[in-house]
C-alpha positions as CSV (number, residue, x, y, z in Angstrom):
1,M,14.2,-76.2,-44.6
2,G,14.4,-75.6,-40.9
3,R,14.4,-72.0,-39.5
4,G,17.2,-72.3,-37.1
5,A,20.1,-71.2,-39.3
6,M,18.2,-68.1,-40.4
7,S,16.3,-67.1,-37.3
8,G,18.0,-63.7,-37.4
9,E,16.7,-63.0,-40.9
10,S,13.1,-63.9,-40.2
11,G,12.6,-61.7,-37.1
12,E,10.6,-58.5,-37.2
13,G,12.6,-55.7,-38.5
14,G,15.3,-58.0,-39.9
15,G,16.9,-57.8,-43.3
16,W,14.7,-60.4,-44.8
17,I,11.4,-58.7,-43.7
18,T,12.6,-55.5,-45.3
19,R,13.3,-57.3,-48.6
20,L,10.0,-59.1,-48.4
21,R,8.1,-55.9,-47.9
22,A,10.0,-54.3,-50.7
23,G,9.4,-57.3,-53.0
24,L,5.7,-57.2,-52.4
25,K,5.4,-53.5,-52.8
26,R,3.7,-53.7,-56.2
27,S,1.0,-55.9,-54.7
28,S,0.7,-54.1,-51.4
29,T,0.4,-50.6,-53.0
30,T,-2.4,-51.8,-55.2
31,L,-4.3,-53.3,-52.3
32,A,-3.6,-50.5,-49.8
33,D,-4.8,-47.8,-52.3
34,G,-7.8,-49.8,-53.3
35,L,-8.8,-50.4,-49.7
36,A,-8.5,-46.8,-48.8
37,A,-10.7,-45.8,-51.7
38,I,-13.4,-48.4,-51.0
39,F,-13.8,-47.5,-47.3
40,A,-13.2,-43.8,-47.6
41,G,-16.9,-43.2,-46.7
42,G,-16.7,-45.5,-43.7
43,K,-19.5,-47.8,-45.0
44,V,-19.8,-51.5,-44.9
45,D,-22.6,-52.5,-47.2
46,P,-23.1,-55.1,-50.0
47,A,-21.6,-52.7,-52.5
48,T,-18.4,-52.2,-50.6
49,V,-18.1,-55.9,-49.9
50,Q,-18.4,-56.5,-53.7
51,E,-15.8,-53.9,-54.4
52,L,-13.5,-55.5,-51.8
53,E,-14.0,-58.9,-53.4
54,D,-13.2,-57.5,-56.9
55,L,-10.0,-55.9,-55.5
56,L,-8.8,-59.2,-54.0
57,I,-9.6,-61.0,-57.3
58,M,-7.4,-58.5,-59.1
59,A,-4.6,-59.3,-56.7
60,D,-5.0,-62.9,-57.9
61,L,-6.3,-64.3,-54.6
62,G,-8.9,-66.2,-56.7
63,P,-12.7,-65.8,-56.7
64,A,-13.4,-68.3,-53.9
65,T,-10.7,-67.0,-51.6
66,A,-11.6,-63.4,-52.4
67,A,-15.2,-63.9,-51.5
68,R,-14.4,-65.7,-48.3
69,L,-11.9,-63.0,-47.2
70,A,-14.1,-60.1,-48.2
71,R,-17.1,-61.5,-46.2
72,A,-15.0,-62.4,-43.2
73,A,-13.1,-59.1,-43.0
74,T,-16.2,-56.9,-43.4
75,E,-18.2,-58.9,-41.0
76,R,-15.5,-58.2,-38.4
77,Q,-15.9,-54.5,-39.1
78,S,-19.7,-54.4,-39.0
79,G,-19.7,-53.2,-35.4
80,G,-16.4,-51.5,-35.2
81,E,-14.2,-49.0,-37.0
82,R,-15.0,-48.9,-40.7
83,T,-11.9,-47.6,-42.3
84,G,-9.5,-48.9,-44.9
85,A,-6.8,-49.3,-42.2
86,A,-9.1,-51.3,-40.0
87,V,-10.2,-53.6,-42.8
88,T,-6.6,-54.0,-43.8
89,L,-5.7,-55.3,-40.4
90,A,-8.7,-57.7,-40.4
91,L,-7.7,-59.0,-43.8
92,A,-4.1,-59.6,-42.6
93,D,-5.5,-61.6,-39.7
94,E,-7.7,-63.7,-42.0
95,I,-4.9,-64.4,-44.5
96,T,-2.6,-65.3,-41.7
97,Q,-5.2,-67.9,-40.4
98,I,-5.4,-69.4,-43.9
99,L,-1.7,-69.7,-44.3
100,E,-0.5,-70.5,-40.8
101,P,-1.2,-74.3,-41.0
102,L,0.8,-74.5,-44.3
103,A,3.9,-72.5,-43.2
104,R,6.0,-75.5,-42.3
105,P,9.8,-76.0,-42.3
106,L,11.3,-78.5,-44.6
107,E,12.9,-81.0,-42.2
108,I,15.8,-83.2,-43.2
109,T,15.5,-86.8,-42.1
110,A,18.5,-87.6,-39.9
111,G,18.5,-91.3,-40.7
112,A,18.4,-90.9,-44.5
113,K,21.8,-90.7,-46.1
114,P,20.9,-88.9,-48.3
115,H,17.6,-87.2,-47.7
116,V,16.4,-86.9,-51.4
117,I,14.6,-83.8,-52.5
118,L,13.1,-84.1,-56.0
119,V,12.6,-80.6,-57.5
120,V,9.9,-80.2,-60.2
121,G,8.3,-77.3,-62.1
122,V,8.0,-75.9,-65.5
123,N,11.0,-74.2,-67.2
124,G,11.3,-70.5,-66.3
125,T,10.0,-70.7,-62.8
126,G,13.4,-70.3,-61.2
127,K,13.8,-74.0,-60.5
128,T,17.6,-74.1,-61.1
129,T,18.3,-71.0,-59.0
130,T,16.0,-72.3,-56.3
131,I,18.0,-75.5,-56.1
132,G,21.2,-73.5,-55.6
133,K,19.6,-71.3,-52.9
134,L,18.3,-74.4,-51.1
135,A,21.7,-75.9,-51.2
136,H,23.1,-72.7,-49.6
137,V,20.5,-72.9,-46.9
138,F,21.2,-76.5,-46.1
139,K,24.9,-75.9,-46.0
140,A,24.4,-73.0,-43.6
141,Q,22.5,-75.4,-41.4
142,G,25.5,-77.7,-41.3
143,H,24.4,-80.3,-43.8
144,S,26.5,-81.8,-46.5
145,V,24.8,-81.3,-49.9
146,M,24.9,-82.8,-53.4
147,I,23.1,-81.4,-56.5
148,A,22.2,-83.7,-59.3
149,A,21.6,-82.3,-62.8
150,G,18.6,-84.4,-63.8
151,D,17.3,-81.9,-66.4
152,T,18.9,-83.6,-69.4
153,F,16.6,-81.9,-71.8
154,R,17.7,-78.2,-71.4
155,A,21.4,-77.9,-72.3
156,A,22.0,-74.8,-70.2
157,A,20.6,-76.4,-67.0
158,V,23.8,-78.5,-66.3
159,D,26.1,-75.5,-66.5
160,Q,23.8,-73.4,-64.4
161,L,23.6,-76.0,-61.7
162,R,27.3,-76.5,-61.7
163,I,27.8,-72.8,-61.1
164,W,25.2,-72.7,-58.3
165,A,26.7,-75.8,-56.7
166,A,30.1,-74.0,-56.6
167,R,28.5,-70.9,-55.1
168,A,26.7,-72.9,-52.4
169,G,29.7,-75.1,-51.6
170,A,27.8,-78.2,-52.6
171,R,29.0,-81.2,-54.5
172,F,27.8,-81.4,-58.1
173,F,26.8,-84.6,-60.0
174,G,26.0,-84.6,-63.7
175,S,27.5,-84.4,-67.2
176,D,27.0,-82.4,-70.3
177,D,26.2,-85.4,-72.4
178,A,23.8,-87.2,-70.1
179,T,20.5,-88.1,-71.8
180,D,18.8,-90.4,-69.2
181,A,17.5,-88.4,-66.2
182,A,16.7,-91.5,-64.3
183,A,20.2,-92.8,-64.7
184,V,21.6,-89.5,-63.4
185,A,19.3,-89.6,-60.4
186,F,20.2,-93.3,-59.6
187,D,23.9,-92.7,-60.0
188,A,23.7,-89.5,-57.9
189,M,22.0,-91.4,-55.1
190,G,24.7,-94.0,-55.1
191,A,27.4,-91.4,-55.0
192,A,25.6,-89.4,-52.3
193,R,25.2,-92.6,-50.2
194,D,28.8,-93.6,-50.6
195,A,29.9,-90.1,-49.4
196,A,27.3,-90.2,-46.5
197,T,25.8,-87.0,-47.9
198,D,23.0,-85.5,-45.9
199,V,20.9,-83.9,-48.7
200,L,20.6,-84.7,-52.4
201,L,18.8,-82.2,-54.5
202,V,17.7,-83.6,-57.9
203,D,16.7,-81.2,-60.7
204,T,14.2,-82.4,-63.3
205,A,13.0,-81.3,-66.8
206,G,10.0,-78.9,-66.8
207,R,8.5,-79.1,-70.3
208,L,4.7,-79.4,-70.3
209,H,4.0,-79.4,-74.0
210,N,3.9,-83.2,-73.8
211,K,2.5,-84.2,-70.4
212,S,2.8,-87.9,-71.1
213,D,6.5,-87.7,-71.7
214,L,7.1,-85.7,-68.5
215,M,5.0,-88.1,-66.5
216,A,6.9,-91.1,-67.8
217,E,10.2,-89.5,-67.1
218,L,9.3,-88.5,-63.5
219,E,7.8,-91.9,-62.8
220,K,11.0,-93.6,-64.1
221,I,13.2,-91.3,-61.9
222,I,11.2,-92.2,-58.8
223,R,11.1,-95.9,-59.7
224,V,14.9,-96.2,-60.0
225,M,15.6,-94.1,-56.9
226,R,13.4,-96.4,-54.9
227,K,15.6,-99.4,-55.8
228,L,18.2,-97.8,-53.6
229,D,15.8,-96.3,-51.0
230,P,12.1,-97.3,-51.0
231,A,11.3,-94.0,-49.2
232,A,12.9,-91.8,-51.9
233,P,12.2,-89.1,-52.8
234,H,11.6,-88.0,-49.2
235,D,10.3,-84.7,-50.5
236,T,9.0,-83.4,-53.9
237,L,9.1,-79.7,-54.1
238,L,7.1,-77.8,-56.8
239,V,8.6,-74.5,-57.8
240,L,6.0,-71.9,-58.9
241,D,6.6,-68.5,-60.4
242,A,4.3,-65.8,-58.7
243,T,4.3,-63.7,-61.8
244,T,2.4,-66.3,-63.8
245,G,-0.7,-65.7,-61.6
246,Q,-3.5,-68.1,-62.3
247,N,-1.3,-70.2,-64.5
248,A,0.4,-71.3,-61.3
249,H,-2.8,-73.1,-60.4
250,A,-2.8,-75.1,-63.7
251,Q,0.9,-76.1,-63.1
252,A,0.2,-77.2,-59.6
253,E,-2.7,-79.3,-60.9
254,V,-0.6,-81.0,-63.5
255,F,2.3,-81.8,-61.2
256,K,0.0,-83.1,-58.4
257,D,-1.4,-85.5,-61.0
258,I,2.1,-86.6,-62.1
259,T,3.9,-87.0,-58.7
260,N,3.3,-86.7,-55.0
261,V,4.1,-83.1,-54.4
262,S,4.9,-82.6,-50.7
263,G,5.3,-78.8,-50.7
264,L,5.7,-75.5,-52.6
265,V,8.4,-73.0,-53.2
266,I,7.1,-69.7,-54.6
267,T,9.6,-67.5,-56.5
268,K,9.7,-64.1,-58.1
269,L,7.3,-62.4,-55.6
270,D,9.3,-59.2,-56.2
271,G,8.3,-59.2,-59.8
272,S,4.6,-59.6,-59.4
273,A,1.7,-57.2,-58.8
274,K,-0.4,-60.2,-57.9
275,G,1.3,-61.6,-54.9
276,G,-2.0,-62.9,-53.6
277,V,-1.7,-65.9,-55.8
278,L,0.1,-67.6,-52.9
279,V,-3.0,-67.4,-50.7
280,A,-5.2,-68.8,-53.4
281,L,-2.8,-71.7,-54.1
282,A,-2.5,-72.5,-50.4
283,E,-6.2,-72.6,-49.9
284,R,-7.0,-74.6,-53.0
285,F,-4.3,-77.2,-52.8
286,A,-3.6,-77.3,-49.0
287,L,0.1,-77.9,-49.7
288,P,2.8,-76.6,-47.3
289,V,4.7,-73.5,-48.5
290,Y,8.3,-74.3,-47.5
291,A,10.0,-71.2,-48.9
292,I,9.5,-68.0,-50.8
293,G,11.9,-66.0,-53.0
294,V,12.0,-62.2,-53.6
295,G,15.3,-61.8,-55.5
296,E,18.1,-63.4,-57.4
297,G,20.7,-63.3,-54.6
298,I,21.8,-66.5,-52.9
299,D,20.2,-65.4,-49.6
300,D,16.9,-64.4,-51.3
301,L,15.1,-67.6,-50.5
302,Q,13.8,-67.9,-46.9
303,P,11.4,-70.1,-44.9
304,F,7.8,-69.0,-45.3
305,T,6.2,-67.2,-42.3
306,A,2.4,-66.6,-42.7
307,R,2.1,-63.5,-40.6
308,D,5.1,-61.7,-42.2
309,Y,3.8,-62.5,-45.6
310,A,0.2,-61.4,-44.9
311,R,1.2,-58.1,-43.4
312,S,3.8,-57.4,-46.1
313,L,1.2,-58.2,-48.8
314,L,-1.2,-55.7,-47.4
315,G,1.5,-53.0,-46.8
316,L,1.5,-53.1,-43.0
317,D,4.6,-52.3,-41.0
318,G,5.8,-53.9,-37.8
319,D,3.4,-51.8,-35.7
320,G,0.3,-52.7,-37.8
321,D,0.2,-49.4,-39.5
322,V,-0.4,-49.1,-43.3
323,R,2.9,-47.9,-44.8
């Protein structure tokens, strides 16, 4: 998911940054208010470090990440200005350093026709809408796109994907009565290859109540696709819902066990007061974060930018001031 087609949206002061800040307002308000209270007396001592760590844990950054950030940010302030605003700036810098190596664009392989993207995640994470939004992004970048309805378990998934494909201007492959997800994926790859399609997005089922069934289905999908292209899928995206907090860690663990996840898409950041979960996920799993979503609109999925996210999470405006 290259940045070129959306560079105007990701610049400082652009529409996307405004939406990102607004989407993370629940998280940033909690953190900004907490930081102001903790450092109201201008002290940096073991008690304030512990309070800061607790605040970061409440924002779902996770115990290990929270401890590291609290220690690093307060150490930077031990000889300087000891205010909530100063520590906020230090925290933003530390979070940016954690996330920067993982903020990578999702690149489409020019030689692959199609470049196959397998999209996985539990039901309810926004997987279907994410596929539609990704199709819109790739179309805007000039790629031809096909969407395959590989979730044959959930009846509504096929209709939803058909609608999203039409909205994005992508071709749709699937049927209401399909029962074999691997067959859908195989036939879609053949159709995409015949049409010289650039990108094929393949939806999958997301039920976790029986992990062995899910594993068997995904393994079969990958196995049959590799009969047509040994490199397929070229990317496997895991869609995670930010509002689930620590449950996102368990989901990432399961899908990493099942398939070779190449990167993350984090959705529903606008509905969460614990937007820090993205930082904890990035540090724990070291997976690229390709895109984040802060709304239901077709344009509300954008490439992930570490600095913009860190500053928005902590309530900082473009000049570095706490809003």
